[in-house]
C-alpha positions in Angstrom: 63.3 151.5 190.4 62.4 148.9 193.0 59.3 146.8 192.5 56.2 147.9 194.5 55.6 145.9 197.6 51.9 145.9 196.9 49.5 146.4 193.9 45.9 146.3 194.9 42.8 146.8 192.8 39.8 148.2 194.5 36.6 146.1 194.8 34.8 148.2 192.2 37.9 147.8 189.9 38.2 151.6 189.4 41.3 152.3 191.5 44.8 150.8 191.6 46.7 151.3 194.8 50.5 151.1 194.3 52.8 150.9 197.4 56.5 151.3 196.8 59.0 150.5 199.7 59.4 153.6 201.9 56.5 155.5 200.2 52.9 156.0 201.0 50.5 154.3 198.6 49.7 156.0 195.3 46.0 155.7 194.4 45.7 155.7 190.6 42.2 155.8 189.0 41.6 153.3 186.3 40.5 156.1 184.0 43.9 157.9 184.4 45.8 154.7 183.8 43.8 154.0 180.7 44.1 157.4 179.1 47.8 157.7 180.0 48.6 154.1 178.9 52.2 153.8 177.8 51.0 151.8 174.7 51.9 153.0 171.2 48.1 153.1 170.5 47.8 156.0 173.0 51.3 157.5 173.1 52.1 157.1 169.4 55.7 156.8 168.2 56.4 160.5 168.8 54.9 163.3 171.0 52.9 164.7 168.0 51.2 161.3 167.5 49.9 161.0 171.1 46.1 160.4 171.2 43.7 162.1 173.6 41.4 159.2 174.6 37.8 160.2 175.4 34.9 158.3 177.0 36.7 156.4 179.7 35.0 157.8 182.8 33.7 154.3 183.7 36.5 152.2 182.6 37.6 149.4 185.0 40.6 147.2 185.5 39.9 143.5 184.5 43.3 142.1 185.4 47.0 142.9 186.1 49.7 140.5 184.9 53.4 140.7 185.8 55.9 141.4 183.0 59.3 140.2 184.1 60.5 141.9 187.2 60.0 145.4 186.0 56.4 146.0 185.0 52.8 144.9 184.8 50.3 144.7 181.9 46.9 146.1 182.8 43.9 144.8 180.9 40.9 147.2 181.0 37.3 146.3 180.5 37.4 148.0 177.1 39.9 145.3 176.3 42.9 147.7 175.9 45.9 145.7 177.1 48.9 146.8 175.1 50.5 149.1 177.6 53.4 147.9 179.8 53.4 149.9 183.0 56.9 149.8 184.3 57.7 150.5 188.0 59.2 153.8 187.0 56.1 154.8 185.0 53.8 153.9 187.9 56.0 155.9 190.3 55.9 158.9 187.9 52.1 158.7 187.5 51.8 158.6 191.3 53.9 161.7 191.8 52.4 163.6 188.8 48.8 162.4 189.1 47.2 165.8 189.7 49.2 167.5 187.0 48.6 164.8 184.4 44.9 164.6 185.3 44.5 168.4 184.9 46.4 168.3 181.6 44.1 165.5 180.4 40.9 167.4 181.3 42.3 170.5 179.5 43.1 168.4 176.3 39.5 167.1 176.3 38.1 170.6 176.6 40.4 171.9 173.9 39.4 169.2 171.5 35.7 169.2 172.4 35.8 165.7 173.8 34.2 164.2 176.8 35.0 161.8 179.5 31.7 160.1 178.8 31.9 159.5 175.0 
């Protein structure tokens, strides 16, 4: 996957716009990025260890740092910063944003969790 030509954080720090060459920009909410973080803390070491992360409705992006030529590390205002977001993963999130968001909301409901706590 080719590197994005632009990564832009919104002024309110709640949205990451990712523009890959020859694609329209993907707008990824900070909340989705946080709850879908590729970190072991969220994803676990196998699918049955994956964690549903509640209470991130108001999470914001503090900073984005490059990781080599293949990814970025996003630091959120809850200080989670262990996920490495590869270009492939950001591209996948952009294409699957609605499905992943709906699956997340369903998981919260199923587990009696909230976006607010």
